[in-house]
C-alpha positions in Angstrom: 86.8 51.7 26.7 84.1 54.2 27.3 80.5 54.1 26.0 81.0 57.3 24.2 84.0 55.9 22.3 82.1 52.8 21.2 79.1 55.0 20.2 81.4 57.2 18.1 82.9 54.1 16.4 79.6 52.4 15.7 77.4 55.4 14.7 78.9 56.2 11.3 78.6 52.5 10.3 74.9 52.4 11.2 73.4 55.8 10.3 69.9 56.3 11.6 69.8 53.2 13.8 67.2 53.8 16.5 69.1 51.5 19.0 72.0 54.0 19.1 69.8 56.9 20.1 68.4 55.1 23.2 71.8 55.2 24.9 71.5 51.5 25.8 74.6 49.6 27.0 76.8 48.2 24.2 78.4 44.8 24.5 82.0 44.8 23.4 83.7 41.5 22.7 87.5 41.7 22.8 88.7 38.5 21.2 92.4 39.4 21.8 91.8 39.5 25.6 89.0 36.9 25.6 86.8 39.3 27.5 83.2 40.6 27.0 82.4 44.0 28.4 78.9 45.4 28.9 79.6 49.1 28.6 76.9 51.4 30.0 76.8 55.1 29.6 77.2 55.2 33.4 80.7 53.8 34.0 79.7 52.5 37.4 77.3 50.0 35.7 80.0 48.5 33.5 80.5 44.7 33.8 83.3 42.5 32.4 83.5 38.8 31.9 86.0 36.2 30.7 84.8 34.4 27.5 85.9 32.0 24.9 85.8 32.7 21.2 86.5 30.3 18.3 89.5 27.9 18.3 89.8 28.7 14.6 90.1 32.5 15.2 88.0 35.3 13.9 86.2 35.3 10.6 82.8 35.9 9.0 82.4 33.1 6.4 79.7 30.5 6.8 81.2 27.0 7.8 84.4 28.6 9.0 83.9 27.7 12.6 85.2 31.2 13.4 83.8 34.0 15.6 82.3 36.7 13.4 83.5 40.3 13.6 81.8 43.6 13.3 78.6 45.2 14.6 75.8 42.8 15.6 72.6 43.1 17.6 70.9 40.7 20.0 68.1 39.4 17.9 66.6 36.8 20.3 67.0 36.0 24.0 66.4 32.3 24.8 66.2 30.5 28.1 64.9 33.1 30.5 63.6 31.5 33.7 65.3 28.1 32.9 67.4 26.6 35.7 71.2 27.2 35.7 72.9 24.5 33.6 69.8 23.8 31.4 71.1 22.1 28.2 69.7 23.4 24.9 69.4 21.5 21.6 68.3 23.5 18.6 67.6 26.4 21.0 65.1 24.4 23.0 65.6 23.0 26.5 66.2 19.3 26.1 65.1 18.2 29.6 68.6 17.8 31.0 70.5 20.0 33.4 74.3 19.8 33.3 75.9 18.6 36.5 79.5 18.9 35.3 81.1 22.1 34.1 84.5 20.8 33.0 83.3 18.8 30.0 85.8 19.3 27.1 84.2 16.6 25.0 80.8 18.1 24.4 80.1 21.5 23.0 76.9 21.9 25.0 74.9 25.1 25.1 73.7 25.9 28.6 71.7 28.3 30.8 71.0 31.2 28.4 71.3 32.1 24.7 71.7 35.5 23.1 71.3 34.9 19.4 73.3 37.4 17.4 72.4 39.1 14.1 74.9 40.9 11.9 74.2 44.5 11.1 76.7 45.1 8.3 75.8 44.0 4.8 78.5 42.0 3.2 80.5 41.8 6.4 78.3 39.8 8.8 74.9 40.1 7.2 73.6 38.3 4.1 75.2 35.9 1.6 78.1 33.7 2.7 78.8 35.7 5.9 75.4 35.9 7.7 75.9 35.7 11.5 72.2 34.9 12.2 72.0 32.0 9.7 75.3 30.7 11.2 73.6 30.3 14.6 76.1 32.4 16.4 75.3 32.9 20.1 76.6 34.2 23.3 75.8 31.3 25.6 76.7 29.3 28.7 78.8 26.1 28.4 79.7 22.9 30.2 83.3 23.6 29.4 83.8 26.4 32.0 87.4 25.3 32.8 88.7 26.6 29.4 86.9 30.0 29.5 89.5 32.6 28.8 91.0 30.6 25.8 89.7 30.5 22.3 88.1 27.0 22.1 84.6 27.4 20.7 83.2 26.4 17.4 82.3 30.0 16.6 80.0 31.1 19.4 81.0 33.2 22.4 81.0 31.0 25.4 80.6 32.3 29.0 80.4 30.8 32.5 76.9 30.0 33.3 76.5 32.4 36.2 77.9 35.2 34.0 75.7 34.6 31.0 72.6 34.5 33.3 73.7 37.9 34.8 74.3 39.4 31.3 71.0 37.9 29.9 69.1 39.7 32.6 70.6 43.0 31.7 70.4 42.8 27.9 67.5 43.7 25.7 66.6 42.5 22.2 68.3 44.9 19.7 71.1 45.8 22.1 74.3 46.3 20.0 77.3 44.0 20.2 80.7 44.9 18.7 83.0 42.0 18.1 86.7 42.5 17.3 
């Protein structure tokens, strides 16, 4: 997928959005392949990562435990400068650093958080489908062994080194297309 193709797909759905005019990279989440692509206008700067979306599939309803679809933006970046494996509770470092990264029993949020905000009214913004109020993130996990399979409770999980790399390249308001 090329940046220009994503831009053409997103532009008509968000007319007048200033973020599109800046030619910033677009994050594309491919749930079918369990991959996240950071697609830059310069193809040489493209990065791809294995991810995990929701065990219950794709969907936008509150309390569905599904990964929301559509166009989003990074509304908040949380955890910059924290050590790799920092465990977050309610978006705050809790004072513990994960030592094990094959923990299937806990759905721990680690290293970095990119908190997503839906951009499409009635699809992933507002009412019973609001991504931001669902606390949907791209984040690190202590369950790295299952990255590549849909196992999350709705968020997009990444390996810790990968989410740190992505976090450092992403700006608030960068666009995220999830499908």
